[in-house]
N, C-alpha and C positions, 0 to 999 in steps of 0.2 A: 885135688886128688893126691898130689905129692905131699901136701901138708898133712892130710889124713894118714897116709902111710907113715910119715915121720912120727906122728903122735902114737900110732900103733907100735912102731919100733921102740919108742921111748917107754911105752907101757911094758913091753916085754923085757927090755934091758934093765929098767929101774925096779920094776915090780916083781922080778923073779918069775917070769913066765905068766904074768897077768894075775898073780895071787896078791891078796892084801889090799889095803886102802889105796896105795899109790897106783897099783895096776887098775883098780876100779875107777879111780879119778882120771887116769890117762885115757881109758876107754871111753868114759863119759865125755871128756874134752874133745876127743876125736870125733865122736858122733855129733856133738853140739856144733863143732866147727863146720862139719860137712853140711848139716842142716841149715846153718846160718848162711853159708856160701850159696847154697841152692836157693834159699828164699830170696837173697839179695839179687841173684841173677834173674830169677823169675819176675821179681818186682820191677827191676830196671827194664826188662823186656816188655812187661805190661804197660809201663809208662810210655815207652817209645811207641808201642802200637796205638795207644790212646792218643798220643800226640799226632801221629800220622793220620788217624781217622778224623781228628779235629781239623787238621790242615786240609784234608780232602773236602770236608763239609764247608770250611771257609772259602775254599777255591770255587766250589759250586755256587755259593751265595754271592761271591764278589766277581766271578768271571775271570779270576786270575789263575794262571798255571802255577799253583803254589809249590808243587813238587819240583818243577823246572827251576823256579826261583831259588829253592833250597839247594839244588844241585849246582846252580850257578854260583851261589855263595861259597859252597865247598870248593869249587874250582878256583874261585878268586883268591882263596886263602892258601892255595897250593896244597889242598887236601890236608890242611893242618887242623881243621875242625871236623867233627863227625857229622854225619847227615842229621842225626838227632839234634845236635846243638844248632845246626843251620836251620832246621825246621822250627825250632823254638824261637830263634831270632827273627825269622821271616814272619812267623805268626804275630810276634809283638810289634814288628815294624808295620805290617799291613793293618793290624787292628787299631793302631794309633792313627791311621789315616795318612801315613807317609807314602809318598810316591814310590811304588815298588821298583821303578826303573833305577833307583839309586842303591839297590840292595848289593849289587856286585861291588860298587865303590866302597860300601861298608867293609867288605872282605878285603879289598886292596889296602885300605887304611889300617885295618886291624893287623894284617900280615906285616906291613912295612913298619908300623909302630912297634910291634912285638919283636921284630928282627933288630931294630935299632936300639931298643931298650932292654933286650934280653928277657922279655916277658913271654908268658904263655899266650898263644893266639886265641885260645878259648876265652881266657880272661879278657883279652883286648876286645874281642867281638861282643862279649857280654857287657863290658863297660860302655862301649860305643852305643849299643842298643838301648841299654837302660838310661844312659845319659841323655840321649836324644829324645826318647819317648817320654821320659819324665821331666825333661827340661832341667836337668841338674848338671851344670858345668863342672862341679867339683869331681864328678865321676870321670871326667875327661882329663882333668889336670895331671893324673898319674901317667897318662899316655903322652904328655907333653903338648896337649892341645888345649890352648887357653882361649876359650870363646866366651864372651860375655853376652848374656841373653838380650839385654836392652840394646846393645850395639847391633847385634845380629837382626833384631826385630826392626830397628830403625832403618838399617841399610835395605832390608827387604821391602819395607814400606816405601822408601824413596824410589826403589826400582819400579814399584807398582804405581808410584805417583799418588799415594793415598796417605792419610794420617795413620800413624802407628797404632793409635787407640781404636781404629776401625778394623784392625786385623782380628780374625777369629782365632780360636785356640789351635785349629789345624794350621792356619797361616803362620802362627808363631812357632809351631813345631817345625814346619817346613823351612822357615827362616833359620832356625837354629841348626837344623840338619845341613842346609846349604853351607852355612859358615863353617861348621865342623868338618865336613868332607873336603871343602875347599882348602882349609888350613892344613888338614891332615895330609892330603895328597901333595900339596905344595911343599910342606915341611919335609916329607919323606920321599919326595919325587925321585931323587937319585938312587934310592935304595931298591927300586923295583927289580933290577937285574943283579945287583951286587950281593944281596942276601937271599938265600933260599929258605924255605920253611925248615924248622927243626925236624930231622928225620924221625925222632922219637915221637913228636907230635903227629906226624903222618901215620 
């Protein structure tokens, strides 16, 4: 609204009270800006509502308290991610078949890595989520977490006392998740109390 007022003021000052081409253009720009901002806000709100409805449906189908998991993720990051971003991560994590009990540890690792490396917590949680669900170690490299898929899978298979080629895709994902969170928590362990979330992220 302030930008719209600024455009109107510009129209009056430059266009001589709104007359002429400059005044017409400034008036048009103010209206287009206001409509674009309104459309963007409504569009984002609709996406968030749709995401929440999808999460509720997933929760009913899986028997998981998806909203509680999302709020737990927000709390684990020190309120540095929005509930919308947390819901998106929870939806991806649970739909990939990953144990939901590890979701809060996702938040802890993201918060600590972001604090240590001066990164955005939203970006960190997004990289962790996509890296683990897609089994893409290169997404984690920028967070200082160097996990190799073949090593993680072999270690997991050894713990289960079975051959690594007998592991399912869900097992491989769980193996990669375990190694990622273990390394992330260990690497940034001392930073849990030393660094708080960026107040602007909150």
